[in-house]
N, C-alpha and C positions, 0 to 999 in steps of 0.2 A: 472417711467414708460416711460416718453419720452426718457430717455437715453437708455432703453432697445430697444424701437422701432427704435431709431437711429442706435443702434448697429446691429440690424437685417437687417435694410435697407442697411447698408454698406456691410454686408455679401452678401446679395442678389444682390447688384450692380455688383458683379463680375461674375454673371451668364449671359452668352451670350444669349440674348432673342431668337434668331433664333434656336440655338442648343437646348435650353431648350424646346421650343415649339415642335420641331421635336421629342425629346426624350419623352416628355409627351404623345404625340399622339401615338407613337409606343408602349409605355408601356400600354396605355389605350387599344389598340387593343390586346396586349398580354394577358391582364386580361380576355378579352372576349373569346379569343381562348383557353387559358388554362382552363377556366371554362367549355367550351364545350368539350375539349379533355379529361378532367378528369371526365366527367359525372356529372358536377356541384358539385364536391366534396367540401364540406365546408373546410376540412382540407387542401386540395391542394390549394384552392383559398386563404385562409388566409395565408398559407405559402408563396405563391407567393407575396401577398401584403406586408408581412413582409420583404421579400427579396428586393422588390422594395423600401420600405421605407429606409432600411439600405443602399442600393446602392445609392439612391438619397442623403442621408445624407453624404455619403463618397464623392460624386461628389461636393457638396457644399463646404465641407472642402477643397478638393483639389483645387477648383477654387479660393480659397482665399489665397493660398500659392503662392507667387511671383516666377516667373521662376528662378530667380537667387538663390533662396533658394532650389528649386527643383534640380537644377544642382549639388548642394553640396551633395545630398543624393544618387546620381547615383552610385558612387563607393562603399560606404558602403552597399547599397542594393544588388548590383551585387555580391560582395564578400560573403555576407550573403547567398544569393541565391545559389551560387555555393557550399558553405560549406554544406548547407542543402541538395543539390542534392547528394553530396558525402555521407552524412549521410543516405539518402534514399537507396543508393546502398549498404551500409554496414548493416544498421539496419532496413530498411523500411519494412512496412507491405505489405504482398502479398495478392492481391485481384484479383480473376479471372485470375490468372496466371501472373499478372503484379505487379512489385514492384514499386509503385508510391507514396504511402502514408507514412507519417511520423507520428507516434503515440506519442503525447506528454503527454499522460495520460488524460488530460482534454479534448483535442480535437485532431483529426487527420486531416491533411491537405496535399495538394499537393504542394510542394515547386516550382514545375514547373510553377504554376500560378503566383508566385512572379516574375519569370524571364520575363513574358510577359510585365511587366513595367520596371523592373530593367535593362534589356538589352538595350532597347532604351535610358533610362536615362543615363546609363554608356557610351554608344557610343556617344550620343549627347554631353555629358560633355567632352569626350575625344577629339572630333573634335573641339569643341569651344576652348578648352585649347590649341590646336595646330593649331588654325586657320591661324595664320600668317606664319607658316612654314610647311604647309602640303606637304608631299612627299609620294612617293610610299610606303616607309617603314611604314608610319602611317596607310595606308589602309591595309597593310599586318598584322599589329598588331591588328587592329580592326577586321579583319577576324579571327584571333586567339581567340580574346575575344568572338566572335560569335560562333566559332566552339566548344569551351569547354562546355557550357551548352547544345548546340545542341546534342553533342555526349552522354552526360550524360543522357539526357531525352530519346534519341533514344534507349539507352541501357535498359530502364526500362521494357519492351518496351512501348513507347507511340509515335507512328509515327505521329499521328495527331498534337499533341502539339509541337513536335520537328519540324515538317514542318512549322507550324505557326510561331514559334520563328525564324526559319531560314529565312523565307520570310520577317519577320519584320526587321531582320538585313540587308538583301539585300536592302530593301527599304531605310534604313537609309544610307547605303554606297552609294547608287545611289544619294540621295539628298545631300550627303556630297561632291559630285563631283568626284566619282570614274570614271576614264576614260572609255569610251565606249569599247575600245579594251579589257579591263579586263572583263567587263560585258559580252560581246559577247563570249570571250574566255571561261569564266566560264560556260556560257550556253551550248556551244558546248561540253565542257568537261563533264558536268553533263549529257547531252543526251547520250554521248558515253559510260558513265559508267553505264547506266541503265541495260544492260544485266548482268554486274558483280554484281550490287546491288540486282538483283533478287535472287541470291543465299544466300544473307544475310537476306532476309526477313523470318519471322516466317511462319509456315504453314498456320495459320489463315489469315495472311496478303496476302499471295499468293492466297488463296481461294477468298479473297475479290476482287482482281484484275481479276481473272478468272471469277468470278460471274458477275462482271461488264460487261464483254464481252458477256456473255450468262447466264442471271439469271435463265433460264429454266433448266439448268443442275442440280440445287439443289433448286427446288421451295419451299420446306418445311424447308430448312436449311439456307445456306448462302445467297440464292437468295430471301428469303422470304421478307426481308425488302424492297428491290428495287421493287419487283413485286407489293406488296400491296400499296406502296406509289405512284407508277406511276398509278395504277388503280384509286386510290383516286383522284389524280390530274386530270386525264383524265375525270373521271366521273363528275367533277365539271362543265364542259362545260364553257360557256361564262360568266354566271352570278352566278354560284354556286347553291347549293341546299338550302342555308339559314342556319343561325346560329343554331347549335345543330341539324341539319337535315341530316348531312352526314352519309350515311349508313356504309361506311368503318370505319368511326370513331366510331359511336355509337355501332356497332357490334364487336368492339375490333379487327378489322383486322389490323389496322395500329399499328406497334410496336413503343415503345418509343414516343408516340404521344404528350406528354406534353413537351418533351425535344428536342432530335435531329430531330424528324420528325414532329414537330409542323407545318411546312410549308405545309405538305401534308394535314393536317386537315384544314388549312386555305384555300388551293386551292380547296378542295372538297366543302367547305361551301360558298366560295365567288367567285369562278370561276376565269377565265382568267383575267377579268377586275380587280378583287380584287388583284390578284397577281401582276399585272402590277403597281397598285397604291402602293402596299406595297414595291415593289422594288424601285419605284420612291422616296418614303419617305427615304429609306436607302441611295439612291444615293444623295438626297438633303443634308442629314447629312454629307456624305463624301465631297460633293462639298463645303459646308460651312467650314468644317475643312481645306480643301486645300486653300480656300480663306484667312482664318486666317493665315495659314502658309505663304502665299505669302506676307502678310502685316507685318509679325513679324519683329521687328527691330534687333533681334540677331540671330546668327546661331543656338544656342541651341533651341530657340523658333521655328524657321523654321523647324528644323529637327524633333523635337518632334511632332508638330502639323501635319506635312505632314505624318510622319511615322504612327502615331496612327490613322489618318484618313484612310490611305490605308490599315491598319490592319483590320479595320472594314469592308472595301470593300471586303477584302480577306475572312473574315469569312462568309459574305453574299454569295459570289460566291461559296465557297466550300460547304456550307450547302445546298444551293439550287441545286448545281450540284449533290451532292450525293443523295438528296431526289428525284430528277428527273431522276436519272440513268445515268448521264454522267460522274460521278466521283465515285471512290470507297468510301464505307462507312468508315469514319474515326472518327466519334464521335465528330464532331464540331457543337456547338449550333448555332442557328440563333440569331444574336445580338438583344437584347431588345425584343425578342419574346419568346424564350425558357425558361422553368422553370429551376431554378437553382440559388443558391445564390452566389457561388464563382465566376462563370463566369460573372454574372451580375455586381457584385461589381467591379471586375477587369475592365470590359468594361467602367463602368461609372466613375471610377477613371481616366481612360484615357480621357474620355470626359471632366472631370474636369480639367485635365492638359491643354487641348486645350482651354478651357474657360479662364484659367489663362493666357495663352499666348495672348489671344484676349483682355482681360480687364486690363492687366498690361503693356500695350505697352508704356505709357508715363513714367512709373517707369523704364522700361528697358532702355529707351532712355537716362535717366539721370544717 
Protein backbone atom coordinates (compact mmCIF):
# COMPACT_ATOMS: atom_id res chain seq x y z
CA UNK A 1 0.00 0.00 0.00
CA UNK A 2 2.78 2.55 0.79
CA UNK A 3 4.34 1.79 -2.60
CA UNK A 4 1.02 2.44 -4.37
CA UNK A 5 0.49 5.72 -2.51
CA UNK A 6 4.07 6.75 -3.35
CA UNK A 7 3.46 5.93 -7.02
CA UNK A 8 0.25 7.99 -7.06
CA UNK A 9 2.01 10.88 -5.30
CA UNK A 10 4.74 10.86 -7.97
CA UNK A 11 2.16 10.94 -10.75
CA UNK A 12 0.28 13.82 -9.13
CA UNK A 13 3.51 15.75 -8.53
CA UNK A 14 3.63 16.52 -12.25
CA UNK A 15 0.34 18.43 -12.12
CA UNK A 16 0.92 22.18 -12.02
CA UNK A 17 -1.20 23.33 -9.02
CA UNK A 18 -2.26 26.65 -10.56
CA UNK A 19 -3.38 25.09 -13.85
CA UNK A 20 -5.08 22.25 -12.00
CA UNK A 21 -7.05 24.62 -9.74
CA UNK A 22 -8.22 26.76 -12.67
CA UNK A 23 -9.22 23.68 -14.70
CA UNK A 24 -11.20 22.20 -11.79
CA UNK A 25 -12.99 25.48 -11.09
CA UNK A 26 -14.01 25.87 -14.73
CA UNK A 27 -15.12 22.24 -14.97
CA UNK A 28 -17.19 22.67 -11.80
CA UNK A 29 -18.92 25.69 -13.31
CA UNK A 30 -19.50 23.75 -16.53
CA UNK A 31 -21.28 20.94 -14.66
CA UNK A 32 -23.70 23.46 -13.14
CA UNK A 33 -24.34 25.22 -16.46
CA UNK A 34 -24.76 21.99 -18.47
CA UNK A 35 -27.19 20.76 -15.79
CA UNK A 36 -29.27 23.92 -16.18
CA UNK A 37 -29.01 23.97 -19.99
CA UNK A 38 -30.11 20.33 -20.26
CA UNK A 39 -33.12 20.79 -17.99
CA UNK A 40 -31.22 18.85 -15.30
CA UNK A 41 -31.19 15.75 -17.50
CA UNK A 42 -29.59 12.88 -15.59
CA UNK A 43 -28.28 11.33 -18.80
CA UNK A 44 -26.69 14.58 -19.95
CA UNK A 45 -25.14 15.32 -16.55
CA UNK A 46 -23.76 11.80 -16.14
CA UNK A 47 -22.40 11.89 -19.67
CA UNK A 48 -20.68 15.19 -18.96
CA UNK A 49 -19.17 13.85 -15.73
CA UNK A 50 -17.88 10.77 -17.58
CA UNK A 51 -16.30 12.99 -20.23
CA UNK A 52 -14.69 15.10 -17.51
CA UNK A 53 -13.30 12.03 -15.76
CA UNK A 54 -11.87 10.66 -19.01
CA UNK A 55 -10.36 14.02 -19.95
CA UNK A 56 -8.79 14.56 -16.51
CA UNK A 57 -7.30 11.07 -16.68
CA UNK A 58 -5.80 11.86 -20.09
CA UNK A 59 -4.41 15.13 -18.69
CA UNK A 60 -2.69 13.33 -15.79
CA UNK A 61 -1.15 10.76 -18.14
CA UNK A 62 0.12 13.45 -20.52
CA UNK A 63 1.54 15.54 -17.67
CA UNK A 64 3.72 12.58 -16.69
CA UNK A 65 5.27 12.20 -20.15
CA UNK A 66 8.57 14.15 -20.31
CA UNK A 67 8.80 16.71 -23.13
CA UNK A 68 11.75 14.97 -24.75
CA UNK A 69 9.55 11.89 -25.22
CA UNK A 70 6.65 14.00 -26.48
CA UNK A 71 8.92 15.49 -29.14
CA UNK A 72 9.59 12.03 -30.54
CA UNK A 73 5.93 11.31 -31.28
CA UNK A 74 5.35 14.56 -33.19
CA UNK A 75 6.30 13.23 -36.63
CA UNK A 76 4.54 9.82 -36.33
CA UNK A 77 1.34 11.50 -35.06
CA UNK A 78 1.44 14.10 -37.83
CA UNK A 79 1.98 11.51 -40.58
CA UNK A 80 -0.77 9.31 -39.12
CA UNK A 81 -3.13 12.27 -38.93
CA UNK A 82 -2.52 13.29 -42.54
CA UNK A 83 -3.02 9.71 -43.74
CA UNK A 84 -6.30 9.54 -41.84
CA UNK A 85 -7.40 12.86 -43.37
CA UNK A 86 -6.72 11.44 -46.82
CA UNK A 87 -8.73 8.36 -45.83
CA UNK A 88 -11.60 10.63 -44.79
CA UNK A 89 -11.49 12.32 -48.20
CA UNK A 90 -11.66 8.94 -49.92
CA UNK A 91 -13.85 6.81 -47.64
CA UNK A 92 -15.18 9.13 -44.95
CA UNK A 93 -18.75 9.07 -43.66
CA UNK A 94 -20.94 11.96 -44.79
CA UNK A 95 -22.99 13.69 -42.08
CA UNK A 96 -25.05 16.83 -42.71
CA UNK A 97 -23.35 17.34 -46.06
CA UNK A 98 -19.79 17.18 -44.67
CA UNK A 99 -17.31 14.33 -44.99
CA UNK A 100 -15.48 14.60 -41.67
CA UNK A 101 -15.86 11.23 -39.97
CA UNK A 102 -13.95 7.99 -40.38
CA UNK A 103 -15.96 4.90 -39.45
CA UNK A 104 -13.72 2.15 -38.07
CA UNK A 105 -16.61 -0.21 -37.34
CA UNK A 106 -16.28 -0.05 -33.56
CA UNK A 107 -16.12 3.74 -33.39
CA UNK A 108 -16.35 6.73 -35.70
CA UNK A 109 -14.11 9.72 -35.07
CA UNK A 110 -12.84 12.94 -36.63
CA UNK A 111 -9.12 12.70 -37.54
CA UNK A 112 -9.01 16.51 -37.63
CA UNK A 113 -9.11 16.43 -33.81
CA UNK A 114 -5.81 14.53 -33.83
CA UNK A 115 -4.16 17.29 -35.85
CA UNK A 116 -4.95 19.87 -33.16
CA UNK A 117 -2.12 18.31 -31.14
CA UNK A 118 -0.14 16.52 -33.85
CA UNK A 119 0.57 19.68 -35.87
CA UNK A 120 2.05 21.72 -32.98
CA UNK A 121 4.06 18.67 -31.83
CA UNK A 122 5.42 18.15 -35.34
CA UNK A 123 6.34 21.79 -35.90
CA UNK A 124 7.86 22.20 -32.43
CA UNK A 125 10.00 19.09 -32.99
CA UNK A 126 10.99 20.36 -36.45
CA UNK A 127 12.15 23.74 -35.17
CA UNK A 128 14.04 22.27 -32.22
CA UNK A 129 15.70 19.77 -34.57
CA UNK A 130 16.89 22.68 -36.76
CA UNK A 131 17.35 25.22 -33.97
CA UNK A 132 21.03 25.83 -34.66
CA UNK A 133 20.64 26.38 -38.42
CA UNK A 134 17.24 28.06 -38.85
CA UNK A 135 16.88 29.81 -42.20
CA UNK A 136 14.01 31.09 -44.32
CA UNK A 137 13.75 27.69 -46.03
CA UNK A 138 12.89 26.08 -42.69
CA UNK A 139 9.98 28.46 -42.16
CA UNK A 140 8.77 27.79 -45.70
CA UNK A 141 8.94 24.04 -45.07
CA UNK A 142 7.01 24.50 -41.82
CA UNK A 143 4.39 26.53 -43.69
CA UNK A 144 4.02 23.59 -46.11
CA UNK A 145 3.57 21.18 -43.20
CA UNK A 146 0.83 23.49 -41.91
CA UNK A 147 -0.87 23.96 -45.28
CA UNK A 148 -1.32 20.24 -46.00
CA UNK A 149 -3.72 19.35 -43.12
CA UNK A 150 -5.32 22.82 -43.34
CA UNK A 151 -6.37 22.26 -46.95
CA UNK A 152 -7.49 18.67 -46.32
CA UNK A 153 -9.73 19.76 -43.43
CA UNK A 154 -11.02 22.79 -45.37
CA UNK A 155 -12.05 20.43 -48.17
CA UNK A 156 -14.32 18.32 -45.88
CA UNK A 157 -15.64 21.11 -45.45
CA UNK A 158 -14.87 22.13 -41.86
CA UNK A 159 -13.99 25.80 -41.91
CA UNK A 160 -14.01 26.18 -38.11
CA UNK A 161 -11.51 23.39 -37.40
CA UNK A 162 -9.36 24.35 -40.39
CA UNK A 163 -9.12 27.94 -39.17
CA UNK A 164 -8.26 26.84 -35.62
CA UNK A 165 -5.49 24.54 -36.87
CA UNK A 166 -4.24 27.28 -39.20
CA UNK A 167 -4.10 29.81 -36.36
CA UNK A 168 -2.29 27.24 -34.20
CA UNK A 169 0.38 26.86 -36.86
CA UNK A 170 0.76 30.63 -37.23
CA UNK A 171 1.23 30.99 -33.47
CA UNK A 172 3.99 28.39 -33.51
CA UNK A 173 5.74 30.01 -36.48
CA UNK A 174 5.61 33.34 -34.65
CA UNK A 175 7.10 31.94 -31.44
CA UNK A 176 9.74 30.09 -33.49
CA UNK A 177 11.03 33.47 -34.66
CA UNK A 178 9.41 34.01 -38.06
CA UNK A 179 10.53 37.50 -39.17
CA UNK A 180 7.92 40.25 -38.85
CA UNK A 181 8.12 41.13 -42.54
CA UNK A 182 6.79 37.67 -43.40
CA UNK A 183 4.04 37.88 -40.77
CA UNK A 184 2.88 41.32 -41.95
CA UNK A 185 3.20 40.31 -45.60
CA UNK A 186 1.14 37.19 -44.98
CA UNK A 187 -1.51 39.23 -43.18
CA UNK A 188 -1.77 41.71 -46.06
CA UNK A 189 -1.92 38.88 -48.59
CA UNK A 190 -4.64 37.10 -46.61
CA UNK A 191 -6.69 40.30 -46.38
CA UNK A 192 -6.32 40.98 -50.08
CA UNK A 193 -7.43 37.45 -50.94
CA UNK A 194 -10.72 37.66 -49.01
CA UNK A 195 -12.78 38.77 -52.05
CA UNK A 196 -11.40 35.80 -54.00
CA UNK A 197 -11.98 33.42 -51.07
CA UNK A 198 -15.66 34.42 -50.98
CA UNK A 199 -16.29 32.57 -54.23
CA UNK A 200 -14.86 29.35 -52.79
CA UNK A 201 -17.13 29.36 -49.74
CA UNK A 202 -20.10 27.00 -49.69
CA UNK A 203 -23.57 28.51 -49.77
CA UNK A 204 -24.20 27.87 -46.08
CA UNK A 205 -20.87 29.51 -45.18
CA UNK A 206 -21.74 32.60 -47.22
CA UNK A 207 -25.13 32.74 -45.48
CA UNK A 208 -23.40 32.67 -42.10
CA UNK A 209 -21.32 35.71 -42.99
CA UNK A 210 -24.29 37.62 -44.43
CA UNK A 211 -26.40 36.69 -41.41
CA UNK A 212 -23.70 38.07 -39.12
CA UNK A 213 -24.04 41.45 -40.83
CA UNK A 214 -27.85 41.43 -40.49
CA UNK A 215 -29.42 38.52 -38.57
CA UNK A 216 -32.91 39.92 -39.13
CA UNK A 217 -32.79 38.94 -42.81
CA UNK A 218 -33.49 35.33 -41.79
CA UNK A 219 -34.73 35.38 -38.18
CA UNK A 220 -36.15 31.85 -38.25
CA UNK A 221 -33.30 30.31 -40.24
CA UNK A 222 -29.64 31.25 -40.39
CA UNK A 223 -30.10 34.25 -38.09
CA UNK A 224 -31.96 32.34 -35.38
CA UNK A 225 -28.87 31.27 -33.42
CA UNK A 226 -27.40 34.76 -33.17
CA UNK A 227 -30.72 36.47 -32.39
CA UNK A 228 -31.65 34.10 -29.57
CA UNK A 229 -28.19 34.01 -28.01
CA UNK A 230 -27.87 37.81 -27.96
CA UNK A 231 -31.36 38.11 -26.45
CA UNK A 232 -30.35 35.66 -23.72
CA UNK A 233 -27.09 37.46 -22.93
CA UNK A 234 -28.75 40.87 -22.92
CA UNK A 235 -31.65 39.75 -20.72
CA UNK A 236 -29.20 38.55 -18.06
CA UNK A 237 -28.44 42.13 -17.11
CA UNK A 238 -25.78 42.85 -14.52
CA UNK A 239 -26.17 39.91 -12.14
CA UNK A 240 -28.30 37.46 -14.17
CA UNK A 241 -31.59 35.72 -13.46
CA UNK A 242 -30.12 32.95 -11.30
CA UNK A 243 -29.22 29.32 -11.88
CA UNK A 244 -31.87 27.47 -13.92
CA UNK A 245 -34.00 30.63 -14.01
CA UNK A 246 -33.14 31.87 -17.51
CA UNK A 247 -36.30 32.06 -19.58
CA UNK A 248 -34.56 31.83 -22.98
CA UNK A 249 -32.83 28.70 -21.75
CA UNK A 250 -35.71 27.01 -19.95
CA UNK A 251 -38.15 27.70 -22.80
CA UNK A 252 -35.77 26.12 -25.34
CA UNK A 253 -35.14 29.27 -27.37
CA UNK A 254 -31.34 28.97 -27.21
CA UNK A 255 -30.05 26.44 -29.79
CA UNK A 256 -27.22 23.99 -28.99
CA UNK A 257 -27.31 25.33 -25.47
CA UNK A 258 -25.20 22.59 -23.87
CA UNK A 259 -22.49 22.75 -26.53
CA UNK A 260 -21.61 25.71 -28.77
CA UNK A 261 -24.00 28.20 -27.14
CA UNK A 262 -23.45 27.33 -23.48
CA UNK A 263 -22.04 30.85 -22.93
CA UNK A 264 -25.46 32.33 -23.76
CA UNK A 265 -27.01 30.17 -21.02
CA UNK A 266 -24.32 31.27 -18.58
CA UNK A 267 -24.75 34.94 -19.50
CA UNK A 268 -28.51 34.83 -19.00
CA UNK A 269 -28.25 33.15 -15.60
CA UNK A 270 -25.18 34.91 -14.15
CA UNK A 271 -25.21 38.23 -15.96
CA UNK A 272 -22.42 40.59 -16.95
CA UNK A 273 -20.52 40.10 -13.69
CA UNK A 274 -20.56 36.33 -14.10
CA UNK A 275 -19.38 36.56 -17.71
CA UNK A 276 -16.48 38.84 -16.75
CA UNK A 277 -15.41 36.40 -14.03
CA UNK A 278 -15.66 33.46 -16.42
CA UNK A 279 -13.50 35.21 -19.02
CA UNK A 280 -11.04 36.15 -16.25
CA UNK A 281 -10.67 32.48 -15.29
CA UNK A 282 -9.92 31.54 -18.89
CA UNK A 283 -7.42 34.40 -19.22
CA UNK A 284 -5.72 33.30 -16.00
CA UNK A 285 -5.35 29.83 -17.52
CA UNK A 286 -3.78 31.33 -20.65
CA UNK A 287 -1.50 33.61 -18.61
CA UNK A 288 -0.25 30.67 -16.53
CA UNK A 289 0.51 28.72 -19.71
CA UNK A 290 2.46 31.64 -21.19
CA UNK A 291 4.40 32.01 -17.93
CA UNK A 292 5.36 28.34 -18.12
CA UNK A 293 6.40 28.85 -21.74
CA UNK A 294 8.64 31.78 -20.81
CA UNK A 295 10.41 29.65 -18.20
CA UNK A 296 10.80 26.52 -20.33
CA UNK A 297 14.47 25.54 -20.81
CA UNK A 298 14.07 24.11 -24.33
CA UNK A 299 12.73 25.48 -27.59
CA UNK A 300 10.32 22.56 -27.90
CA UNK A 301 8.84 23.27 -24.46
CA UNK A 302 8.51 26.99 -25.14
CA UNK A 303 6.83 26.47 -28.49
CA UNK A 304 4.37 23.86 -27.21
CA UNK A 305 3.37 25.69 -24.01
CA UNK A 306 2.96 29.06 -25.75
CA UNK A 307 1.08 27.68 -28.77
CA UNK A 308 -1.32 25.52 -26.75
CA UNK A 309 -2.02 28.40 -24.36
CA UNK A 310 -2.86 30.80 -27.17
CA UNK A 311 -4.94 28.09 -28.84
CA UNK A 312 -7.14 28.07 -25.75
CA UNK A 313 -7.42 31.87 -25.92
CA UNK A 314 -8.47 31.61 -29.58
CA UNK A 315 -11.18 29.09 -28.75
CA UNK A 316 -12.56 31.37 -26.04
CA UNK A 317 -12.43 34.44 -28.29
CA UNK A 318 -14.09 32.72 -31.26
CA UNK A 319 -16.83 31.04 -29.19
CA UNK A 320 -17.78 34.17 -27.26
CA UNK A 321 -17.54 36.21 -30.46
CA UNK A 322 -19.97 33.98 -32.37
CA UNK A 323 -22.38 33.70 -29.41
CA UNK A 324 -22.45 37.48 -28.93
CA UNK A 325 -22.89 38.16 -32.65
CA UNK A 326 -19.52 39.68 -33.61
CA UNK A 327 -18.20 36.60 -35.45
CA UNK A 328 -19.88 34.08 -37.79
CA UNK A 329 -21.19 30.83 -36.29
CA UNK A 330 -18.48 28.24 -36.94
CA UNK A 331 -19.20 25.55 -34.36
CA UNK A 332 -16.32 26.15 -31.94
CA UNK A 333 -16.96 24.98 -28.32
CA UNK A 334 -16.20 27.06 -25.24
CA UNK A 335 -13.15 25.44 -23.57
CA UNK A 336 -13.86 23.55 -20.34
CA UNK A 337 -17.51 24.63 -20.46
CA UNK A 338 -19.23 23.03 -23.46
CA UNK A 339 -20.57 19.48 -23.38
CA UNK A 340 -18.61 17.10 -25.57
CA UNK A 341 -16.04 14.37 -25.05
CA UNK A 342 -13.63 14.65 -27.98
CA UNK A 343 -13.04 18.39 -27.69
CA UNK A 344 -12.63 18.21 -23.91
CA UNK A 345 -10.14 15.33 -24.08
CA UNK A 346 -8.12 17.12 -26.78
CA UNK A 347 -8.07 20.33 -24.76
CA UNK A 348 -6.99 18.68 -21.50
CA UNK A 349 -4.35 16.66 -23.32
CA UNK A 350 -2.96 20.05 -24.34
CA UNK A 351 -3.13 21.28 -20.74
CA UNK A 352 -1.30 18.09 -19.72
CA UNK A 353 1.49 18.89 -22.19
CA UNK A 354 1.84 22.38 -20.68
CA UNK A 355 2.01 20.80 -17.20
CA UNK A 356 4.70 18.43 -18.44
CA UNK A 357 6.76 21.36 -19.67
CA UNK A 358 6.34 23.06 -16.27
CA UNK A 359 7.17 20.09 -14.05
CA UNK A 360 9.95 18.44 -16.06
CA UNK A 361 12.12 21.56 -16.26
CA UNK A 362 15.01 20.07 -14.28
CA UNK A 363 14.95 16.89 -16.38
CA UNK A 364 15.04 18.99 -19.56
CA UNK A 365 18.05 20.94 -18.34
CA UNK A 366 20.03 17.77 -17.83
